[in-house]
C-alpha positions as CSV (number, residue, x, y, z in Angstrom):
1,M,-142.6,-59.0,92.5
2,A,-144.7,-55.8,92.7
3,R,-146.0,-55.9,89.1
4,E,-146.1,-59.5,88.0
5,D,-147.8,-58.6,84.8
6,M,-144.6,-56.7,83.7
7,Y,-142.2,-59.7,84.1
8,I,-141.3,-61.7,81.0
9,Q,-141.8,-65.3,81.9
10,E,-140.1,-67.2,79.0
11,T,-136.3,-67.5,79.1
12,E,-136.0,-67.5,75.3
13,E,-137.9,-64.3,75.2
14,I,-135.7,-62.7,77.8
15,K,-132.6,-63.9,75.9
16,A,-133.9,-62.4,72.7
17,V,-133.8,-58.9,74.2
18,I,-130.0,-59.0,74.7
19,P,-128.9,-59.1,71.0
20,R,-131.0,-56.0,70.3
21,C,-129.0,-53.9,72.8
22,T,-125.9,-51.9,72.2
23,V,-124.5,-51.5,75.7
24,C,-124.2,-53.8,78.7
25,R,-123.9,-52.3,82.1
26,L,-121.8,-54.4,84.5
27,G,-122.3,-54.0,88.3
28,L,-119.2,-54.9,90.3
29,A,-118.3,-54.8,94.0
30,Q,-115.0,-54.8,95.8
31,D,-114.5,-54.2,99.6
32,N,-118.0,-52.9,100.0
33,E,-117.5,-50.4,97.1
34,P,-120.0,-50.7,94.2
35,Y,-119.0,-49.9,90.6
36,I,-121.1,-49.8,87.4
37,V,-119.5,-49.6,84.0
38,P,-120.9,-49.7,80.5
39,V,-119.2,-52.2,78.2
40,C,-119.4,-53.5,74.6
41,F,-120.3,-57.1,74.6
42,G,-121.0,-60.3,72.8
43,F,-123.6,-63.0,73.7
44,D,-123.8,-66.6,72.7
45,G,-127.0,-67.5,74.6
46,D,-125.2,-68.7,77.8
47,S,-122.4,-66.3,78.4
48,L,-121.5,-62.6,77.8
49,Y,-118.1,-61.6,76.4
50,I,-116.3,-58.4,77.1
51,H,-112.7,-57.2,76.6
52,T,-110.5,-54.8,78.6
53,G,-107.1,-53.3,78.4
54,T,-104.3,-55.2,80.3
55,Y,-104.9,-53.3,83.6
56,G,-107.4,-51.0,85.2
57,R,-110.2,-50.5,87.7
58,K,-112.5,-53.1,86.1
59,I,-109.8,-55.7,86.3
60,S,-109.1,-55.0,90.0
61,F,-112.8,-55.4,90.7
62,F,-113.0,-58.7,88.7
63,E,-110.0,-60.1,90.5
64,A,-111.3,-59.2,93.9
65,N,-114.9,-60.5,93.3
66,P,-115.9,-62.5,90.3
67,R,-119.6,-62.2,91.0
68,V,-121.1,-59.6,88.7
69,C,-124.5,-58.4,87.8
70,F,-125.5,-56.9,84.4
71,E,-128.3,-54.9,82.8
72,F,-129.6,-54.3,79.3
73,E,-132.5,-52.1,78.1
74,D,-134.3,-51.8,74.8
75,N,-137.2,-49.7,73.4
76,V,-136.9,-47.0,76.1
77,R,-139.0,-44.0,75.8
78,V,-140.8,-41.5,78.0
79,V,-144.6,-41.8,78.1
80,A,-145.8,-38.3,78.9
81,D,-149.2,-37.1,80.1
82,S,-149.9,-33.4,79.2
83,D,-152.3,-33.0,82.1
84,K,-151.0,-35.0,85.1
85,P,-147.3,-34.9,86.2
86,C,-147.8,-38.1,88.2
87,A,-149.1,-40.0,85.2
88,W,-145.8,-39.9,83.4
89,S,-144.1,-43.2,82.9
90,M,-141.5,-45.1,80.8
91,A,-142.0,-47.7,78.2
92,Y,-139.1,-50.2,78.1
93,T,-137.9,-53.8,77.9
94,S,-135.1,-54.7,80.3
95,V,-133.0,-57.7,81.3
96,I,-131.1,-58.0,84.6
97,G,-128.9,-60.9,85.5
98,T,-126.1,-62.3,87.6
99,G,-123.1,-64.4,86.8
100,R,-119.4,-65.1,87.4
101,I,-116.7,-63.5,85.3
102,R,-113.6,-65.4,84.2
103,E,-110.7,-64.5,82.0
104,L,-110.2,-66.3,78.7
105,H,-106.5,-67.2,78.4
106,T,-105.7,-69.3,75.3
107,E,-105.4,-67.7,71.9
108,D,-108.4,-69.7,70.6
109,E,-110.6,-68.6,73.6
110,K,-109.6,-65.0,73.2
111,V,-110.3,-65.0,69.4
112,S,-113.6,-66.7,70.0
113,G,-114.6,-64.2,72.7
114,L,-113.5,-61.2,70.6
115,N,-115.5,-62.6,67.7
116,Q,-118.6,-62.9,69.8
117,I,-118.2,-59.2,70.5
118,M,-117.5,-58.3,66.9
119,N,-120.3,-60.5,65.6
120,H,-122.7,-58.6,67.8
121,Y,-121.9,-55.3,66.3
122,S,-120.9,-56.2,62.7
123,G,-122.7,-59.4,62.1
124,K,-119.6,-61.3,61.1
125,S,-116.4,-63.0,62.4
126,W,-113.0,-61.5,61.9
127,I,-109.4,-62.6,61.7
128,M,-107.7,-61.2,64.9
129,P,-104.1,-60.0,64.5
130,R,-101.9,-61.9,66.9
131,E,-100.1,-58.7,68.0
132,R,-103.5,-57.3,69.1
133,L,-104.3,-60.3,71.2
134,D,-101.5,-59.5,73.5
135,S,-102.8,-56.0,74.1
136,V,-106.3,-57.0,75.4
137,R,-107.8,-59.2,78.0
138,V,-110.9,-61.1,77.1
139,W,-113.5,-62.2,79.7
140,A,-116.6,-64.4,79.8
141,V,-119.5,-63.9,82.2
142,D,-121.1,-67.3,82.8
143,I,-124.8,-66.4,83.3
144,E,-126.4,-67.7,86.4
145,S,-129.7,-65.9,86.5
146,L,-131.8,-63.7,84.1
147,E,-135.0,-61.7,84.7
148,G,-136.8,-59.7,82.1
149,K,-139.4,-57.0,82.5
150,R,-141.4,-54.8,80.1
151,N,-143.7,-51.9,80.2
152,K,-145.4,-51.4,76.8
153,K,-147.3,-48.3,77.6
């Protein structure tokens, strides 16, 4: 680690960043081709939850390689210096992690995963219409590693 003083050491402090974020960026790979995609998400402290349509590029990547990485950032702002162009910086808090993605298949699993997402954005759980459950696929990323970093400038 180049700047040890910028790394967040406490796991709970790292996990506290995630609920403050509005977008999760997933990093995927298939046949030596990288792909990054922003997604809406839910987080229960151990796993991330996302949903997709019934087919598409993300799904082909998930099926080819369940290993994913993800990124969140919070409190991002430019720190300008009016006199020195090389003194500019960024203030931020970020979380980067890895995990394995898996599809949730049962109605209860799908409803629970969708409610993790909805709770993140609305602060409450919802009754999911059965006919809508058939039009989405719901996924969990079981988190294997997390790192947090911050620059408070």
